[in-house]
Structures are given as C-alpha cells and as structure tokens.
C-alpha positions in Angstrom: -18.5 9.8 -15.7 -15.3 11.1 -14.3 -13.0 9.3 -16.8 -13.5 9.3 -20.5 -11.3 7.3 -22.9 -10.6 8.9 -26.3 -11.2 6.8 -28.4 -12.8 3.9 -26.4 -11.7 1.5 -29.2 -9.1 1.6 -31.9 -7.5 -0.8 -34.4 -3.7 -1.2 -34.3 -1.8 -2.7 -37.2 0.8 -5.5 -36.5 4.1 -4.2 -35.3 2.6 -0.7 -34.7 1.6 1.2 -31.6 -1.5 3.3 -30.8 -2.1 6.1 -28.4 -5.2 6.2 -26.1 -5.9 9.5 -24.5 -8.0 9.8 -21.4 -9.6 12.7 -19.6 -10.2 12.9 -15.9 -13.0 15.3 -14.7 -12.6 16.3 -11.1 -15.6 17.2 -9.0 -16.1 20.8 -8.0 -16.0 21.6 -4.3 -18.3 24.7 -4.3 -21.3 22.6 -3.3 -19.6 19.5 -1.9 -16.4 20.4 0.0 -16.4 16.8 1.5 -15.2 15.5 -1.9 -11.7 16.8 -1.2 -9.0 14.2 -1.0 -7.3 11.5 -3.0 -9.0 9.4 -5.7 -7.7 6.5 -7.7 -9.0 4.4 -10.6 -7.9 1.6 -12.9 -7.9 1.9 -16.7 -8.3 -1.6 -18.3 -7.0 -2.2 -21.8 -8.1 -5.6 -23.3 -6.7 -6.5 -26.7 -8.8 -8.5 -29.2 -7.9 -9.9 -32.6 -9.9 -8.3 -35.5 -10.1 -11.7 -37.3 -10.7 -13.8 -34.2 -12.8 -16.9 -34.9 -15.5 -17.9 -32.5 -15.2 -21.6 -31.7 -18.5 -23.3 -30.9 -18.0 -26.2 -28.5 -19.2 -29.6 -29.4 -21.4 -31.7 -27.1 -19.7 -32.3 -23.7 -16.7 -30.2 -24.8 -15.2 -27.1 -23.1 -13.5 -24.3 -25.0 -11.1 -22.1 -23.1 -10.4 -18.7 -24.5 -7.7 -16.5 -22.9 -8.3 -12.8 -22.5 -5.4 -10.6 -21.3 -6.0 -7.2 -19.7 -3.5 -4.4 -18.9 -4.3 -2.3 -15.9 -3.1 1.3 -15.5 -3.7 2.9 -12.2 -4.5 6.7 -12.2 -4.2 8.7 -9.0 -5.3 12.3 -8.4 -6.0 14.6 -5.5 -8.8 17.2 -5.2 -7.5 20.2 -3.3 -9.5 21.2 -0.3 -10.0 20.6 3.5 -9.0 16.9 3.3 -7.7 15.2 6.4 -4.5 13.1 6.8 -4.8 10.4 9.4 -3.0 7.2 10.1 -3.8 4.6 12.8 -1.8 1.6 14.0 -4.0 -1.5 14.5 -3.6 -5.2 15.5 0.0 -5.1 16.8 1.6 -8.5 17.4 5.0 -9.6 18.7 6.0 -13.2 18.0 8.8 -14.7 20.1 10.0 -18.0 18.6 10.4 -20.7 21.2 12.6 -22.8 19.0 14.6 -22.3 15.7 12.1 -24.3 13.8 9.3 -21.8 14.5 11.0 -18.9 12.6 13.3 -18.7 9.6 15.3 -15.9 11.3 15.0 -17.3 14.9 14.3 -13.8 16.3 11.2 -11.9 17.5 9.1 -10.3 14.7 6.8 -7.4 15.3 3.7 -7.0 13.1 1.2 -4.1 12.8 -1.4 -2.8 10.4 -1.1 0.8 9.2 -4.6 2.1 8.4 -5.2 5.3 6.4 -8.3 6.7 8.1 -8.1 10.1 6.4 -8.9 11.4 2.9 -5.4 11.9 1.4 -3.1 9.3 -0.2 -0.2 8.7 2.3 3.3 8.1 0.9 5.3 7.2 3.9 8.7 5.9 4.9 8.4 4.0 8.2 11.3 4.0 10.7 11.5 1.8 13.8 13.4 2.5 17.0 14.1 0.3 20.0 14.3 1.7 23.5 16.5 -0.2 26.0 15.8 -0.8 29.7 17.7 2.4 30.6 15.3 4.5 28.5 18.0 5.2 25.9 17.6 4.5 22.1 19.2 1.3 20.8 19.2 2.7 17.3 16.8 3.4 14.4 16.0 1.0 11.6 14.6 2.1 8.2 11.7 -0.2 7.5 9.3 0.0 4.6 8.1 2.6 2.2 4.3 2.4 2.0 1.7 4.0 -0.2 -1.7 3.7 1.5 -4.9 4.9 -0.1 -7.8 6.3 2.0 -9.7 3.5 3.6 -7.0 1.0 3.0 -4.4 -0.8 5.2 -1.0 -2.3 4.9 0.5 -5.0 7.1 4.1 -4.4 8.1 6.7 -6.8 9.6 9.9 -6.0 11.4 12.4 -8.7 12.4 13.9 -7.0 15.5 17.4 -8.5 15.2 17.7 -9.5 18.9 19.0 -13.1 18.5 21.6 -13.8 21.1 20.9 -10.7 23.2 21.2 -10.9 27.0 17.8 -10.9 28.7 18.7 -7.9 30.9 19.5 -5.9 27.7 16.3 -6.6 25.8 14.4 -3.5 24.7 11.4 -2.4 26.7 9.7 -0.3 24.1 9.3 0.0 20.4 8.6 3.2 18.5 7.3 3.6 15.0 7.5 6.8 13.1 6.0 7.3 9.6 7.6 10.1 7.7 6.2 11.6 4.5 8.4 10.9 1.4 10.5 13.7 0.2 8.3 14.7 -2.7 5.0 14.0 -0.9 2.6 16.8 -0.3 1.9 15.4 3.1 4.0 17.1 5.8 2.5 15.4 8.9 4.3 12.7 10.8 2.6 9.7 12.5 4.1 8.0 15.5 3.2 5.2 17.9 4.8 3.7 21.0 4.5 0.0 22.0 5.6 -1.6 25.3 7.3 -4.9 24.7 6.7 -8.0 26.8 8.9 -11.1 26.1 6.8 -13.4 28.3 
C-alpha cells in the first residue's frame, strides 16, 4: 500500500475538528526505473454518526440513506527518466451557416490535448492566427490546463472572426502550450493547423 491513513478512523465531537495524517510511500527506482513520473490518488473521507439508527424497511417500502464523501486529490512525482509528451488529436473547425447555429455566430476551433508522457503537464495554451500574407494576426491566451499522464482535455476557441472580409480570413492556426511559471516542466508543445472555410 502506497498510502496509509493515520488513523483510518476517529471520533470527532460536535463543533470540534480532527486531524487525519497520511503517509505516501514512493516506489524506489533502483530496480524499476520505468516507475518514474507523476502519480495521483484520491483520499475519501466519509462521515458517519456514532448514534446512527439503522432503519429496517417495511414490506414494499424503500429506505434512502444519504452518504456524503469528501475527496482530496494527492499528486506526487517520482524523479527519474520520465518523459513529457503532448499530442493534439481530433481537431475540428465549425463554421456556423446561420446565427441560430452558434451562440457567438463565429467559427469555433476544438481540439483534444492528450498527455502521452509520464509527467503531469501544467500548461498555459496560447493561440495565434496567421493571415493570408503569412503574418501573425495576434495571439490569444486561451486555457490553463492540468493534464495527468494518460488523460486528455478538450479545448474550444471562438476565433472572433465575425464580420471579417473573406479575403482577410486566416489561413493557419497555431497552438502553443507553455509550462506554467512554477511548473517543473520546461518543454513547449506546438501544433500548426491549416484552416479551410469551405
């Protein structure tokens, strides 16, 4: 067991508070260097009344008992030769043909960001449109995303092109994922997409 609760159960008086300690045991890499990378777990705390009465249902009767749980996510990293990889999958550009098809009445770009590495990625995504002359039309800060290894996040970007002249529409879209300021990840991930308004 990598996580041990201390104590696993305790009694807390009314209007009081209790402290639950936990210990995380990290695997050693001497024999298994492939274990390097990011790990996460959820600690569940479920309160239960000491004097709770058990209600036995009568015939053809249902008894519903509510149980509330509090989840605390714990994230840690095991140092070692862990890789940092990000892939962009399933890009889609939607051009509304009428105002009723979109609440913003402008094209929306969607893409999945997939963490295919071993490290937790804490990224700030920036988008950039490239005009027909090959020059930048400006950068737009988009989303801050935390993506765990093996997980994905779907991102949407309303391009803000409502009312633009057809001959001035962007030809390319660039996405750049920067690591957050305090992230241990220093690698940047970029992607280039060619736009087609047809």
